[in-house]
C-alpha positions in Angstrom: -58.4 -67.9 -16.9 -57.9 -66.0 -19.8 -58.8 -62.3 -20.1 -61.9 -62.8 -21.7 -63.2 -65.1 -19.0 -62.1 -62.6 -16.5 -63.8 -59.8 -18.4 -66.9 -61.8 -18.1 -66.7 -62.0 -14.4 -66.3 -58.1 -13.8 -69.6 -56.2 -12.9 -71.3 -54.5 -15.8 -70.4 -50.9 -14.7 -66.5 -51.7 -14.9 -67.0 -53.1 -18.5 -68.8 -50.0 -19.8 -65.7 -47.8 -20.2 -62.4 -46.6 -18.5 -64.1 -43.6 -16.9 -67.8 -42.8 -16.4 -69.1 -39.2 -16.2 -71.5 -38.9 -13.3 -71.9 -36.9 -10.2 -68.8 -38.4 -8.3 -66.6 -36.9 -11.1 -68.3 -33.7 -10.5 -67.8 -33.7 -6.7 -63.9 -34.9 -7.2 -63.6 -31.9 -9.8 -65.1 -29.2 -7.7 -63.1 -30.6 -4.7 -59.8 -30.5 -6.9 -60.3 -26.9 -8.0 -61.4 -26.0 -4.5 -58.4 -27.7 -3.3 -56.1 -25.8 -5.8 -57.7 -22.5 -4.9 -57.1 -23.1 -1.2 -53.5 -24.2 -2.1 -52.8 -21.4 -4.2 -54.0 -18.6 -1.6 -52.2 -20.3 1.3 -49.3 -22.1 -0.2 -48.2 -21.4 -3.7 -48.7 -17.5 -3.7 -46.8 -17.0 -0.5 -44.4 -19.2 -1.7 -43.7 -17.6 -5.1 -43.7 -14.0 -3.0 -41.2 -15.2 -0.6 -39.1 -16.4 -3.8 -39.6 -13.1 -5.4 -38.6 -11.4 -2.1 -35.6 -13.5 -2.0 -34.8 -12.8 -5.7 -35.2 -8.9 -5.2 -32.6 -9.0 -1.9 -30.3 -11.3 -3.9 -30.4 -8.7 -6.8 -30.1 -5.9 -4.5 -27.1 -7.3 -2.6 -25.7 -8.1 -6.0 -26.1 -4.5 -7.1 -24.6 -3.2 -3.8 -21.6 -5.5 -4.0 -20.9 -4.4 -7.4 -21.3 -0.5 -6.3 -18.9 -1.4 -3.4 -16.6 -3.3 -5.6 -16.6 -0.2 -8.0 -16.0 2.4 -5.1 -13.2 0.2 -3.6 -11.4 -0.1 -7.0 -12.0 3.8 -7.3 -10.6 4.5 -3.6 -7.7 2.1 -4.2 -6.7 4.0 -7.4 -7.0 7.2 -5.6 -4.9 5.8 -2.9 -2.3 4.4 -5.2 -2.0 7.9 -6.9 -1.6 9.7 -3.7 0.9 7.1 -2.6 2.9 7.6 -5.8 2.6 11.4 -5.5 3.8 11.2 -2.0 6.7 9.0 -3.1 7.6 11.4 -5.7 7.4 14.4 -3.2 9.6 12.6 -0.7 12.4 11.6 -3.3 12.3 15.3 -4.3 12.5 16.5 -0.8 15.1 13.8 -0.2 17.2 15.0 -3.1 16.8 18.6 -2.2 18.0 17.7 1.4 21.1 15.9 0.1 21.7 18.8 -2.3 21.5 21.2 0.8 23.6 19.0 3.1 26.3 18.6 0.3 26.5 22.5 -0.3 26.5 23.0 3.5 29.5 20.3 3.8 31.0 22.0 1.0 30.8 25.3 2.7 32.1 23.7 6.1 34.8 21.9 4.4 36.0 25.4 2.6 35.9 27.1 5.7 37.8 24.7 7.6 40.5 24.7 4.7 40.5 28.4 5.0 41.0 28.2 8.8 43.8 25.5 8.4 45.6 27.6 5.8 45.3 30.8 7.6 46.7 28.7 10.7 49.5 27.2 8.5 50.4 30.6 7.0 50.5 32.0 10.5 52.6 29.2 11.6 55.0 29.3 8.9 55.3 33.2 9.3 56.1 32.3 13.2 58.5 29.9 12.1 60.4 32.1 9.8 60.3 34.8 12.3 61.5 32.5 14.9 64.2 31.2 12.5 65.2 34.7 11.7 65.5 35.4 15.3 67.2 32.4 15.9 69.7 33.0 13.2 70.4 36.6 14.4 71.0 35.2 18.0 73.3 32.3 16.6 75.0 35.3 14.6 75.6 37.5 17.6 76.8 34.5 19.9 79.0 33.3 16.8 80.4 36.8 16.9 80.8 36.8 20.6 82.5 33.4 20.5 84.9 34.3 17.8 85.7 37.5 19.9 86.2 35.4 23.0 88.5 32.9 20.9 90.5 35.6 19.5 90.8 37.1 22.7 92.1 33.9 24.2 94.1 33.1 21.2 95.7 36.6 20.7 95.6 38.4 23.8 95.6 42.2 23.1 98.6 43.2 22.0 
């Protein structure tokens, strides 16, 4: 069967055109518009509102995150500056304490040297005095021994 034969067998209303404008079309159009209005109010608008709320929350969270990031960076810089200042102060204090300790050490060593020198001087004086006494005693004994030896060798004549 050819296309022309098939077309001849179709009822009359289908051969007139692709779409007939009649009351059915009007009912379908009203139903479609009614369905669109109903879906718009019940589905599309709430969905779009939900998307807008989500977008607003996301932007708010992004803004908050950016503010928190900036605040964190600022606080980190302040903390770094404070730590650097504290390190500098600690180094200065350490150097000051070292200088004080060095000066105190030098004072203690100088005082110990003076005491040691005093003790050494007194010991040398004592040794000199003891040596003088020992020499005097030795001289006196030597004289006594010489006198005793002369007495024995040459009795008094």
